[in-house]
C-alpha positions in Angstrom: 53.7 80.4 123.2 54.1 81.5 126.5 56.8 83.5 128.3 57.5 83.3 132.4 60.2 85.4 134.1 61.3 87.2 136.9 60.2 91.4 137.7 62.7 92.8 139.9 62.6 96.1 141.4 64.9 98.4 141.0 65.6 100.9 143.9 67.0 104.4 143.7 70.6 104.8 144.9 73.0 107.5 145.4 76.1 106.9 143.4 79.3 108.4 144.7 82.8 108.7 143.8 83.8 110.1 147.2 85.7 107.2 148.1 88.0 107.7 144.9 88.7 111.3 145.5 92.0 112.2 147.4 91.9 115.4 149.7 92.8 118.5 148.5 96.8 118.5 149.1 98.2 122.0 149.3 100.9 122.9 146.6 103.0 126.0 147.4 104.1 128.5 146.2 102.3 128.3 142.9 103.4 129.6 141.0 107.0 128.8 141.4 110.4 128.9 139.7 112.6 127.0 141.5 110.9 124.5 144.4 107.4 123.2 145.1 106.4 122.1 148.6 103.5 119.6 148.8 101.9 119.5 152.2 100.7 115.8 153.4 99.9 116.8 156.7 96.3 116.2 156.4 96.1 113.3 153.8 94.4 110.4 155.3 95.1 108.2 152.4 98.7 106.9 151.3 100.2 108.4 148.3 102.2 106.2 146.2 103.5 108.5 143.0 103.7 112.1 142.1 103.6 113.0 138.2 103.8 116.2 136.6 102.6 116.8 133.3 103.0 119.3 130.5 99.8 120.6 128.6 100.2 117.8 125.6 100.2 115.0 128.3 103.4 114.2 128.3 104.9 113.2 132.0 107.8 115.4 132.3 108.8 114.8 135.8 108.0 111.6 138.3 108.7 111.7 142.0 108.9 109.2 144.5 106.4 110.0 147.6 108.6 110.1 150.4 107.6 109.9 154.1 107.9 113.3 155.0 104.9 115.5 155.9 105.9 118.2 153.6 107.7 117.2 150.3 110.0 119.3 147.9 109.7 119.0 144.5 112.6 120.6 142.5 111.1 122.8 139.3 114.0 125.0 138.1 114.8 122.2 135.6 111.3 122.5 134.1 110.8 125.2 131.4 108.2 128.1 132.0 104.8 127.2 131.5 101.8 125.2 132.8 101.8 122.0 134.1 99.3 119.6 135.5 100.2 117.8 138.8 98.8 114.4 139.7 99.0 112.5 142.9 98.3 108.9 142.9 96.9 107.1 145.9 98.1 103.0 146.7 94.6 102.5 144.8 95.2 104.5 142.0 93.0 107.4 143.1 93.8 110.5 141.5 94.0 114.4 142.6 94.9 116.7 139.8 96.0 120.4 140.2 97.4 123.0 137.8 101.0 124.3 138.2 102.4 127.5 137.1 106.2 127.6 136.2 107.5 131.3 135.8 
């Protein structure tokens, strides 16, 4: 029995997740007790959603992105603790930052 087939050359190429990352979005003050501000002035991608999660992974606050350069989020209604802020782009990309509510 004879077998024939093709041989392909695989060349090295760099894999990058750079295109899937948002820029770092400044969040201040952090820690905060009443209100957070997110600075979107240097963001080149469209942000579609902002979600705050507790450390168990449960979403505790969802914020609709407005068109302001600086967006405020009221956090005085959240219990004291550590949270995770996830920022979604229109393409589903995610930026994640730690928040402290004190």
